[in-house]
C-alpha positions as MATLAB code, in Angstrom:
seq = 'XXXXXXXXXXXXXXXXXXXXXXXXXXXXXXXXXXXXXXXXXXXXXXXXXXXXXXXXXXXXXXXXXXXXXXXXXXXXXXXXXXXXXXXXXXXXXXXXXXXXXXXXXXXXXXXXXXXXXXXXXXXXXXXXXXX';
ca = [
    -131.799   -0.376   -4.784;
    -135.564   -0.072   -4.905;
    -137.626    0.388   -8.191;
    -141.176    0.951   -9.121;
    -142.366   -0.958  -12.088;
    -144.881    0.370  -14.615;
    -147.797   -1.899  -15.259;
    -146.624   -2.751  -18.746;
    -143.150   -3.674  -17.645;
    -144.389   -6.037  -14.998;
    -146.698   -7.688  -17.544;
    -143.758   -8.042  -19.907;
    -141.758   -9.622  -17.138;
    -144.490  -12.319  -16.893;
    -145.168  -13.033  -20.576;
    -142.802  -11.162  -22.810;
    -139.382  -10.657  -21.214;
    -137.847  -10.412  -24.712;
    -139.362   -6.811  -24.882;
    -137.203   -5.675  -22.013;
    -133.750   -4.233  -22.791;
    -130.518   -5.758  -21.567;
    -129.743   -3.039  -19.031;
    -133.220   -3.173  -17.528;
    -133.277   -6.966  -17.364;
    -130.037   -6.768  -15.380;
    -131.791   -4.494  -12.851;
    -134.778   -6.770  -12.707;
    -132.793   -9.936  -12.163;
    -130.373   -8.610   -9.601;
    -131.334  -10.124   -6.357;
    -129.979   -7.085   -4.551;
    -132.684   -4.895   -5.941;
    -136.220   -4.578   -4.494;
    -139.009   -4.288   -7.082;
    -142.429   -2.878   -6.468;
    -145.817   -3.024   -8.288;
    -148.356   -0.496   -7.356;
    -151.914   -1.384   -6.228;
    -152.755    1.112   -8.980;
    -151.233   -1.280  -11.507;
    -153.321   -4.111  -10.144;
    -156.409   -2.105  -10.573;
    -155.390   -1.111  -14.152;
    -154.815   -4.868  -14.976;
    -158.186   -5.712  -13.549;
    -159.905   -2.979  -15.462;
    -158.275   -3.921  -18.733;
    -159.000   -7.571  -18.298;
    -162.740   -6.790  -17.515;
    -163.027   -4.673  -20.690;
    -161.377   -7.387  -22.868;
    -158.288   -5.173  -23.555;
    -155.948   -7.643  -21.755;
    -155.865  -11.426  -21.919;
    -154.512  -13.380  -19.054;
    -154.229  -17.099  -18.508;
    -156.503  -16.746  -15.408;
    -158.488  -13.999  -13.750;
    -156.479  -11.074  -12.370;
    -157.314  -11.749   -8.715;
    -155.524  -15.134   -9.224;
    -152.869  -14.047  -11.713;
    -151.544  -10.933  -10.121;
    -150.839  -12.264   -6.578;
    -149.523  -15.605   -7.946;
    -147.078  -13.767  -10.282;
    -146.061  -11.249   -7.598;
    -145.033  -14.078   -5.470;
    -143.188  -16.102   -8.108;
    -141.510  -13.010   -9.573;
    -140.300  -11.764   -6.201;
    -141.951   -8.336   -6.846;
    -143.512   -6.602   -3.878;
    -146.923   -4.927   -3.769;
    -146.985   -1.235   -3.066;
    -150.147    0.084   -1.365;
    -151.592    3.387   -2.247;
    -151.223    5.865    0.541;
    -152.919    9.275    0.961;
    -149.553   10.879    0.503;
    -149.131    9.172   -2.861;
    -152.612   10.287   -4.062;
    -152.046   13.842   -2.862;
    -148.677   14.186   -4.513;
    -150.511   14.128   -7.812;
    -151.659   17.705   -7.006;
    -148.055   18.881   -7.566;
    -147.757   17.462  -11.063;
    -147.946   19.380  -14.297;
    -151.026   18.646  -16.417;
    -148.991   17.296  -19.417;
    -149.877   13.711  -18.341;
    -153.563   13.058  -18.020;
    -153.592    9.235  -17.517;
    -154.560    8.852  -13.786;
    -152.700    5.661  -13.313;
    -149.537    7.173  -14.583;
    -150.067   10.155  -12.394;
    -150.495    8.060   -9.355;
    -147.401    6.016  -10.191;
    -145.391    9.205  -10.479;
    -146.822   10.357   -7.183;
    -145.734    7.137   -5.592;
    -142.251    7.275   -7.111;
    -141.911   10.795   -5.842;
    -142.991   10.071   -2.194;
    -141.167    6.783   -1.956;
    -138.000    8.067   -3.822;
    -138.235    5.234   -6.256;
    -136.936    5.203   -9.856;
    -139.702    4.204  -12.159;
    -139.044    1.578  -14.894;
    -141.317    2.178  -17.821;
    -141.379    2.105  -21.624;
    -143.574    5.197  -21.744;
    -141.384    8.271  -22.580;
    -144.053   10.601  -21.108;
    -143.069    9.505  -17.656;
    -139.574   10.688  -18.233;
    -140.788   14.268  -18.274;
    -141.566   14.234  -14.520;
    -139.074   14.956  -11.728;
    -138.363   11.347  -10.832;
    -135.567    9.091  -11.958;
    -136.807    7.282  -15.145;
    -135.360    4.076  -16.541;
    -136.359    3.175  -20.022;
    -137.332   -0.515  -19.971;
    -136.387   -1.020  -23.526;
    -132.715   -0.278  -22.964;
];
C-alpha cells in the first residue's frame, strides 16, 4: 500500500519514533508499503528551520535528502493537479501546507498519516500517527 506522510510524522520517524503509535509504526516499517513525503513538507521544513522554529543536526538541504534516502521514503513532487485540487476543499483548514497535502492525497489516492485531527475532516483516508 502507498501512504503520504505529514511533515511532523516524517520528522518523528527521524528523531522521535517513540511518538508514533504501534499501529502506525507497523505501517511505516512494513517493507511492502511505499511511503511518500511531499515537496511541500520539504518546503515547510526549510521555512521552519530558517525561522528558528525547527532545529536539525544539519541544514535542511542536506538533512532532508539524506534522511529520505536512509529512511526509504520517496519524495512526492507537487503537480498542477495537486495544487488545483485545493480549490475543491472546504475552508475549515487554512494552513496552506495541510491543504496541499490533502490535495495530493486526494489526487494520488493516498491515505495520509498525521497526528493532526483536522486532517481527518477531509474526504481522504486518515491514519492517526499516535495509534
